[in-house]
C-alpha positions as a printed Julia matrix, in Angstrom:
85×3 Matrix{Float64}:
  -7.94  -64.71  -137.74
  -4.42  -63.47  -138.44
  -2.65  -64.61  -141.56
   0.95  -65.56  -140.96
   3.57  -66.0   -143.65
   5.44  -68.85  -141.98
   8.66  -68.29  -143.9
   8.78  -64.66  -142.75
   7.87  -65.55  -139.17
  10.54  -68.2   -138.84
  13.28  -66.01  -140.26
  12.26  -63.15  -137.99
  12.08  -65.15  -134.79
  14.81  -67.73  -135.39
  17.54  -65.29  -134.45
  15.84  -64.83  -131.09
  15.1   -68.5   -130.47
  18.65  -69.7   -131.1
  17.45  -73.33  -131.32
  15.53  -73.09  -128.02
  11.72  -73.37  -128.19
   9.61  -70.34  -127.38
   7.53  -70.59  -124.22
   3.8   -69.86  -124.33
   2.39  -69.01  -120.9
  -1.36  -68.8   -120.34
  -4.17  -69.71  -117.98
  -6.31  -72.45  -119.56
  -8.98  -71.98  -116.89
  -9.44  -68.24  -117.55
 -12.87  -67.12  -118.74
 -14.46  -70.22  -117.22
 -12.18  -72.48  -119.26
 -12.87  -70.78  -122.58
  -9.27  -69.58  -122.73
  -8.23  -73.15  -123.5
  -9.67  -72.67  -127.0
  -7.59  -69.51  -127.5
  -4.5   -71.38  -126.34
  -5.17  -74.15  -128.88
  -5.51  -71.52  -131.62
  -2.29  -69.78  -130.55
  -0.41  -73.07  -130.53
  -1.81  -73.98  -133.94
  -0.66  -70.62  -135.33
   2.79  -71.14  -133.86
   2.9   -74.62  -135.41
   1.73  -73.24  -138.75
   4.51  -70.66  -138.6
   7.0   -73.42  -137.73
   7.85  -71.75  -134.43
   8.97  -74.42  -131.96
   7.36  -73.84  -128.59
   6.27  -75.37  -125.33
   3.34  -74.49  -123.13
   3.31  -73.6   -119.44
   0.02  -73.13  -117.62
  -0.14  -70.31  -115.1
   0.02  -71.27  -111.44
  -1.51  -69.67  -108.33
   0.22  -67.6   -105.67
   2.79  -66.02  -107.98
   4.43  -69.32  -108.88
   4.09  -68.5   -112.57
   6.82  -65.89  -112.19
   9.1   -68.54  -110.7
   8.34  -70.95  -113.57
   9.1   -68.27  -116.16
  12.36  -67.46  -114.4
  13.25  -71.16  -114.5
  12.67  -71.46  -118.25
  14.69  -68.3   -118.86
  17.49  -69.62  -116.66
  17.31  -72.86  -118.66
  17.92  -70.89  -121.86
  14.52  -69.78  -123.16
  14.87  -66.52  -125.05
  11.28  -65.95  -126.23
   8.36  -65.92  -123.77
   4.84  -65.31  -125.04
   2.29  -64.49  -122.36
  -1.43  -64.61  -123.05
  -3.52  -62.49  -120.71
  -6.6   -63.99  -119.15
  -9.03  -62.71  -116.56
């Protein structure tokens, strides 16, 4: 597991966040649902590093792209995408 110095992480990313939470995008049903565990770990690491974030689950038929565009249009500056299948 990666070791994160939360003070370093926050200083490094805070200039990008500009008081807007990062957006974590992933498919919790990938790998027969096992990806949900990886998402929980990723969110825990972000919490540990004091990186404010929200989660968006992927959607079928290309709607994920539309959702990501929406959050960017709403001001999100950091998008983290976890690959799945």
